[in-house]
C-alpha positions, 0 to 999 in steps of 0.5 A, spaced: 764 771 604 764 764 607 757 762 608 755 755 610 748 756 613 750 756 620 745 756 625 749 760 630 755 765 630 761 762 626 769 764 627 772 765 620 779 767 623 778 775 621 772 776 625 765 773 626 759 771 622 752 771 625 746 769 622 740 774 622 735 771 618 734 766 612 729 763 607 729 758 602 732 763 597 736 768 601 739 769 607 742 775 611 748 775 616 752 780 620 759 780 620 764 783 625 771 784 624 776 782 630 782 787 629 786 784 635 787 777 632 785 778 625 791 779 620 790 786 617 790 783 610 786 777 607 788 775 600 785 770 595 778 770 598 772 768 594 764 770 594 761 763 595 754 766 593 752 772 590 753 777 595 751 784 597 755 787 603 753 793 606 758 796 611 754 799 617 760 801 622 767 803 620 772 803 614 775 797 610 779 796 604 776 792 598 781 790 592 777 787 587 777 786 579 777 794 578 782 795 584 782 798 591 777 802 594 776 804 601 769 802 604 764 806 609 757 806 610 756 810 603 758 804 599 756 797 598 760 791 595 757 786 591 760 780 588 758 774 584 759 767 586 766 765 585 769 772 584 775 773 588 777 779 592 782 781 597 781 786 603 784 790 608 781 791 615 783 798 618 785 796 625 784 803 628 776 802 625 774 795 626 768 795 621 761 791 622 757 789 615 750 786 613 751 781 608 745 779 604 746 772 600 742 769 595 742 761 596 742 756 591 735 755 587 734 763 587 737 764 580 736 760 574 742 755 572 744 759 566 743 766 569 747 772 566 752 775 572 748 779 576 754 784 577 760 787 574 762 793 577 763 791 585 763 798 589 756 801 589 752 807 593 749 804 599 742 808 597 739 806 603 741 798 603 742 797 610 735 800 611 732 795 606 736 789 610 733 791 616 726 791 614 727 784 611 729 782 617 723 784 621 718 781 615 712 777 617 713 772 612 718 769 608 715 771 601 716 779 604 723 777 606 725 774 599 721 780 595 725 785 599 732 782 598 730 780 590 728 787 589 735 789 593 739 785 588 735 787 582 737 794 584 744 793 585 745 789 579 742 795 575 747 799 578 752 794 576 751 792 569 747 795 564 743 789 559 737 790 555 731 786 557 728 781 552 721 783 548 718 777 550 718 779 558 712 783 557 708 777 555 711 773 560 709 778 565 702 778 563 702 771 564 704 772 571 699 777 573 693 773 570 696 767 575 696 772 581 689 774 579 687 767 579 690 765 586 691 772 589 686 769 595 690 762 596 696 761 599 700 763 594 708 764 594 713 767 589 716 760 588 709 758 586 708 763 581 716 762 578 714 755 577 708 756 573 712 760 568 719 756 569 723 761 572 727 762 578 724 766 583 729 772 583 728 772 575 721 772 576 721 778 581 726 782 576 722 781 570 716 783 574 718 789 577 721 791 570 714 790 566 710 793 572 714 797 577 712 793 583 714 786 585 709 780 585 708 780 592 706 787 592 701 786 586 698 780 590 697 785 596 694 790 592 689 785 590 688 783 597 687 790 599 682 792 594 678 785 595 678 786 603 675 794 602 670 791 597 667 786 602 668 790 608 663 795 605 658 791 601 658 785 606 656 783 613 661 778 614 666 778 620 672 782 619 676 775 621 672 771 616 674 777 611 681 776 613 681 769 611 677 770 605 682 775 602 688 770 604 690 772 611 690 767 616 692 772 622 687 777 624 692 781 627 697 781 621 691 783 616 689 789 621 696 792 621 696 791 613 690 794 612 691 800 617 698 801 614 695 802 607 689 805 608 690 809 614 684 806 618 682 800 621 678 795 618 672 796 623 673 804 622 673 803 614 667 799 615 663 804 619 665 810 614 
């Protein structure tokens, strides 16, 4: 997949790439095949970045290192940066795909390949990508995409995790707890531990079962509940105290996680 951080639709001969959303570390694009003018088969293609390709409509044929596979919405195709492949688009069934890409800087320079097996069950990946597109913050966007790449990598290749990870992730938890109510980003936590953001998310999930962003939000939620029940501070002030600049975002977050608005929670 050829992706050069476009600001608008890009014609790549066999179809069109449309950028949907991007952050410092990741991007989501949509690909629409143009069967009227594109060749049925494309040879000697290459993944420019670590990619996940989720078919949302139609069928096409992928030819990778393990042979040929016909792809539809039940599967996703994954590939490491630099991996070669060829594909054949079935003209009777023009396809569309959502593409997730990790950008330079998301991974450690010496990271092991994320993928071996290239065809995986889609497992709701398109829903995760659509949730990511609608994320309120870039941290949430990155967190969802890192989690998706982590799960795809787990399905694609098995590798033992180092026993030193648990100790490092305890450090990460303490750092999050110390700065949970500040403007803390995933890249800030990763920088403190000397890891790439993706490696941080992968190892944190392996050690705790959740992403750093989810752990951060848990701490903010518990602090907000405590302040609502034990202080007379305004809801706006409490939102700012626990790290939310936007009152509407805080209220929506609080209700989504407790089933009640902040004012209703305080009243009860």
